[in-house]
N, C-alpha and C positions, 0 to 999 in steps of 0.2 A: 916262402912268406906266409903270413897268417891270413892276409887278404891281398889279393893281386887284381888290380883293375888297370889295363894298359891297352890302349890302341893308338897311342900317339895323339897328337893335337894338330888339327887343321886350323890354320891362323887367318884364313881369308873367308869372306862371306860367299854364299852360294851364288853361282852365275851360270849362264847358258852352257859355258865351257865346262864347268865343274859344279854340278848341282848338289854335291854333298853339303850337308848342314855344317855351319860353322862349329868348330871344336869336336867334330866327328870325322875320324879318318877313313872310315869304312862304311859304304852304302848299306852293308848288311848288319852293321852293328845294332844291337838292340837297345843300347843305352842312349836315349833321347828324352829325357824328362821334360814333360809339359804339364801345365795345370790341368789336374784331373785326368791325367794320361790321354789327352786329346790333343793330336798333333796339329790341329788347327788353332789351338790356343797358345799364348806366349810359353817360352821356356822357362823352366824353374830349376833351381839347384836340387840335386838329390842330396838327402841328409842322412848321414850314417851316424847313429847316436849310440853311445855306450858300447863301442867296439873294444873288446879285451883281447889282446894278442899276447900270448905267453909261450915261452920256450920254442921259439921258431929257429930254424937252422939259418935263416937269412934275415930279412926284414920282418918286423911286425905288421907292416903294411906298405905296399908299393902301389901308389894311386897316381895315375896320370891321365888326363883326359878332359878336364875342365867340368864346371858345373857340379862340383861335388864338395859338400861341407861335412868335415868330421869334427864331431864335438863330444864332450864328455867321455873321452876315450883314453886308453892307455895300454 
C-alpha cells in the first residue's frame, strides 16, 4: 500500500475498566491528534492533504482508525 494506517477502531468511550481513548485500539499508539498536540485539549481530526499514491501493488491507501480526513488526493 502507498499509505497504511491501521490499528483497528475502539468503539466505546474510556472507562475505569478500559481506559483507552475512543477510536484508539492500542494504549501505546502514537496517533492521538489533539488541538496544538496537547492531550488535555479536545481531539481534532488529522488531515492528510495532497496524497499521491501511484503504482502500488495493493491499495493506494489503507486507512482505518478514525479522526482522519483525506483531501485533495489521488
